Biotite code that builds the C-alpha atoms (Angstrom):
import biotite.structure as struc

atoms = struc.array([
    struc.Atom([-24.128, -11.613, -4.732], chain_id="A", res_id=1, res_name="MET", atom_name="CA", element="C"),
    struc.Atom([-24.138, -10.107, -1.335], chain_id="A", res_id=2, res_name="ILE", atom_name="CA", element="C"),
    struc.Atom([-20.225, -10.499, -1.042], chain_id="A", res_id=3, res_name="ALA", atom_name="CA", element="C"),
    struc.Atom([-19.901, -8.543, -4.462], chain_id="A", res_id=4, res_name="THR", atom_name="CA", element="C"),
    struc.Atom([-22.309, -5.920, -3.438], chain_id="A", res_id=5, res_name="LYS", atom_name="CA", element="C"),
    struc.Atom([-20.277, -5.407, -0.222], chain_id="A", res_id=6, res_name="ARG", atom_name="CA", element="C"),
    struc.Atom([-17.085, -5.008, -1.989], chain_id="A", res_id=7, res_name="VAL", atom_name="CA", element="C"),
    struc.Atom([-18.647, -2.595, -4.633], chain_id="A", res_id=8, res_name="LEU", atom_name="CA", element="C"),
    struc.Atom([-20.327, -0.418, -1.913], chain_id="A", res_id=9, res_name="ALA", atom_name="CA", element="C"),
    struc.Atom([-17.114, -0.225, 0.106], chain_id="A", res_id=10, res_name="ARG", atom_name="CA", element="C"),
    struc.Atom([-15.207, 0.721, -2.977], chain_id="A", res_id=11, res_name="GLN", atom_name="CA", element="C"),
    struc.Atom([-17.501, 3.449, -3.951], chain_id="A", res_id=12, res_name="LEU", atom_name="CA", element="C"),
    struc.Atom([-17.650, 4.754, -0.422], chain_id="A", res_id=13, res_name="ALA", atom_name="CA", element="C"),
    struc.Atom([-13.911, 4.840, -0.341], chain_id="A", res_id=14, res_name="GLU", atom_name="CA", element="C"),
    struc.Atom([-13.630, 6.607, -3.514], chain_id="A", res_id=15, res_name="GLU", atom_name="CA", element="C"),
    struc.Atom([-16.134, 9.140, -2.387], chain_id="A", res_id=16, res_name="MET", atom_name="CA", element="C"),
    struc.Atom([-14.191, 9.789, 0.725], chain_id="A", res_id=17, res_name="LYS", atom_name="CA", element="C"),
    struc.Atom([-10.908, 9.978, -1.027], chain_id="A", res_id=18, res_name="ARG", atom_name="CA", element="C"),
    struc.Atom([-12.192, 12.553, -3.654], chain_id="A", res_id=19, res_name="LYS", atom_name="CA", element="C"),
    struc.Atom([-14.239, 14.265, -0.780], chain_id="A", res_id=20, res_name="LYS", atom_name="CA", element="C"),
    struc.Atom([-17.496, 14.017, -2.714], chain_id="A", res_id=21, res_name="ILE", atom_name="CA", element="C"),
    struc.Atom([-20.623, 13.874, -0.512], chain_id="A", res_id=22, res_name="THR", atom_name="CA", element="C"),
    struc.Atom([-23.510, 11.575, -1.022], chain_id="A", res_id=23, res_name="LYS", atom_name="CA", element="C"),
    struc.Atom([-25.597, 14.512, -2.036], chain_id="A", res_id=24, res_name="THR", atom_name="CA", element="C"),
    struc.Atom([-23.185, 15.536, -4.841], chain_id="A", res_id=25, res_name="GLU", atom_name="CA", element="C"),
    struc.Atom([-23.059, 11.937, -6.044], chain_id="A", res_id=26, res_name="VAL", atom_name="CA", element="C"),
    struc.Atom([-26.858, 11.714, -6.109], chain_id="A", res_id=27, res_name="ALA", atom_name="CA", element="C"),
    struc.Atom([-27.199, 14.932, -7.901], chain_id="A", res_id=28, res_name="ILE", atom_name="CA", element="C"),
    struc.Atom([-24.682, 13.961, -10.579], chain_id="A", res_id=29, res_name="LYS", atom_name="CA", element="C"),
    struc.Atom([-26.284, 10.446, -10.973], chain_id="A", res_id=30, res_name="MET", atom_name="CA", element="C"),
    struc.Atom([-29.643, 12.308, -11.303], chain_id="A", res_id=31, res_name="GLN", atom_name="CA", element="C"),
    struc.Atom([-31.099, 10.057, -8.605], chain_id="A", res_id=32, res_name="THR", atom_name="CA", element="C"),
    struc.Atom([-32.253, 10.563, -5.142], chain_id="A", res_id=33, res_name="SER", atom_name="CA", element="C"),
    struc.Atom([-30.095, 10.544, -1.883], chain_id="A", res_id=34, res_name="ARG", atom_name="CA", element="C"),
    struc.Atom([-32.321, 7.522, -0.717], chain_id="A", res_id=35, res_name="ALA", atom_name="CA", element="C"),
    struc.Atom([-31.363, 5.597, -3.766], chain_id="A", res_id=36, res_name="GLN", atom_name="CA", element="C"),
    struc.Atom([-27.704, 6.319, -3.313], chain_id="A", res_id=37, res_name="LEU", atom_name="CA", element="C"),
    struc.Atom([-27.907, 5.219, 0.418], chain_id="A", res_id=38, res_name="ASP", atom_name="CA", element="C"),
    struc.Atom([-29.490, 1.885, -0.800], chain_id="A", res_id=39, res_name="ARG", atom_name="CA", element="C"),
    struc.Atom([-26.555, 1.521, -3.256], chain_id="A", res_id=40, res_name="LEU", atom_name="CA", element="C"),
    struc.Atom([-23.990, 2.132, -0.591], chain_id="A", res_id=41, res_name="LEU", atom_name="CA", element="C"),
    struc.Atom([-25.807, -0.298, 1.836], chain_id="A", res_id=42, res_name="ASP", atom_name="CA", element="C"),
    struc.Atom([-23.867, -3.621, 1.490], chain_id="A", res_id=43, res_name="PRO", atom_name="CA", element="C"),
    struc.Atom([-26.736, -5.670, 2.590], chain_id="A", res_id=44, res_name="GLU", atom_name="CA", element="C"),
    struc.Atom([-29.201, -4.319, -0.078], chain_id="A", res_id=45, res_name="LYS", atom_name="CA", element="C"),
    struc.Atom([-28.595, -6.316, -3.215], chain_id="A", res_id=46, res_name="THR", atom_name="CA", element="C"),
    struc.Atom([-31.527, -4.892, -5.380], chain_id="A", res_id=47, res_name="GLY", atom_name="CA", element="C"),
    struc.Atom([-29.411, -2.490, -7.315], chain_id="A", res_id=48, res_name="VAL", atom_name="CA", element="C"),
    struc.Atom([-29.067, -2.439, -11.029], chain_id="A", res_id=49, res_name="SER", atom_name="CA", element="C"),
    struc.Atom([-25.824, -2.691, -12.866], chain_id="A", res_id=50, res_name="ILE", atom_name="CA", element="C"),
    struc.Atom([-26.610, 0.672, -14.572], chain_id="A", res_id=51, res_name="ASP", atom_name="CA", element="C"),
    struc.Atom([-27.013, 2.328, -11.250], chain_id="A", res_id=52, res_name="THR", atom_name="CA", element="C"),
    struc.Atom([-23.676, 0.877, -10.115], chain_id="A", res_id=53, res_name="ILE", atom_name="CA", element="C"),
    struc.Atom([-21.969, 1.959, -13.243], chain_id="A", res_id=54, res_name="GLN", atom_name="CA", element="C"),
    struc.Atom([-23.406, 5.468, -13.150], chain_id="A", res_id=55, res_name="ARG", atom_name="CA", element="C"),
    struc.Atom([-22.145, 5.758, -9.609], chain_id="A", res_id=56, res_name="ALA", atom_name="CA", element="C"),
    struc.Atom([-18.639, 4.402, -10.676], chain_id="A", res_id=57, res_name="ALA", atom_name="CA", element="C"),
    struc.Atom([-18.437, 7.067, -13.437], chain_id="A", res_id=58, res_name="SER", atom_name="CA", element="C"),
    struc.Atom([-19.360, 9.940, -11.009], chain_id="A", res_id=59, res_name="VAL", atom_name="CA", element="C"),
    struc.Atom([-16.405, 9.084, -8.849], chain_id="A", res_id=60, res_name="VAL", atom_name="CA", element="C"),
    struc.Atom([-14.160, 8.682, -11.775], chain_id="A", res_id=61, res_name="GLY", atom_name="CA", element="C"),
    struc.Atom([-13.983, 4.771, -11.916], chain_id="A", res_id=62, res_name="ARG", atom_name="CA", element="C"),
    struc.Atom([-15.210, 2.231, -14.257], chain_id="A", res_id=63, res_name="GLN", atom_name="CA", element="C"),
    struc.Atom([-17.269, -0.927, -13.458], chain_id="A", res_id=64, res_name="LEU", atom_name="CA", element="C"),
    struc.Atom([-15.905, -4.078, -15.006], chain_id="A", res_id=65, res_name="ARG", atom_name="CA", element="C"),
    struc.Atom([-17.709, -7.430, -14.728], chain_id="A", res_id=66, res_name="ILE", atom_name="CA", element="C"),
    struc.Atom([-16.266, -10.669, -15.741], chain_id="A", res_id=67, res_name="GLU", atom_name="CA", element="C"),
    struc.Atom([-17.178, -14.277, -15.871], chain_id="A", res_id=68, res_name="LEU", atom_name="CA", element="C"),
    struc.Atom([-14.239, -16.359, -14.866], chain_id="A", res_id=69, res_name="ILE", atom_name="CA", element="C"),
])
């Protein structure tokens, strides 16, 4: 799970940087706190719900896709 979280956190951060969206802007659009967003973007913190990751992905214009392979 940690490896997956690291990848997701990196991808979200990269997309925020690419679109020049600040953490504060993302937190406001997600209707969450900046602290919660910091936990989401911290690759070591795995206690984040799929719903939270989905909302963050949506804010940066991406979709979350989860597959069992």
